[in-house]
C-alpha positions, 0 to 999 in steps of 0.5 A, spaced: 799 088 726 796 093 721 790 094 726 795 096 731 799 101 727 792 103 724 789 104 731 796 108 733 796 113 728 788 114 728 789 115 736 795 119 735 791 124 730 786 125 735 791 127 740 794 132 735 787 135 733 786 136 740 793 139 741 791 144 735 784 146 736 787 148 744 792 152 741 788 156 737 783 159 743 783 167 742 785 171 748 783 176 750 783 183 746 779 189 749 779 192 742 776 187 737 770 187 734 768 181 738 768 183 744 764 189 743 759 185 741 759 181 747 759 188 752 753 190 746 758 197 745 753 202 742 755 205 735 757 212 739 762 207 743 765 204 737 766 210 734 770 214 741 773 207 741 776 207 734 779 215 734 781 212 741 785 207 737 787 211 731 789 218 737 794 213 740 797 209 734 802 214 732 804 214 739 805 208 741 809 208 733 814 213 735 815 210 742 817 204 737 821 208 732 825 211 737 827 205 742 833 205 739 835 212 741 832 211 748 834 206 754 831 200 755 828 203 762 826 210 758 823 205 753 819 201 758 817 207 762 814 211 755 811 205 754 808 205 759 806 211 761 802 211 754 799 204 756 797 207 761 793 214 759 790 209 754 786 204 759 785 211 763 780 213 757 779 206 755 774 205 762 771 211 761 768 209 754 763 204 758 757 203 762 759 200 770 755 192 767 760 193 760 766 194 764 763 188 769 763 185 762 771 186 760 773 184 766 769 177 766 772 176 758 778 179 761 779 174 766 777 168 762 781 170 756 787 169 762 785 162 763 784 160 757 777 159 758 
């Protein structure tokens, strides 16, 4: 009986560890240092990305801070507008090869691989 209980606890422990590892998989982050390394971003590109992020951070904060004074539609529209502007600038930073690698990483991140 003890062997059965031990085996059951051991088996459940293995399942728990497996699920925990699966849940901890990182999703794709286009601004992370890991992503910059994966696409071989140059120091100049990294500096330009930092400047881009630093420039947009207060803009997003302002929209978020004023969220209560806006309708949900206004808030969503302003957020999408900022996101679109930032994305356009972001995509201009990369070479065609880097852009392709970013698309691959994004796809892999969405699928959980």
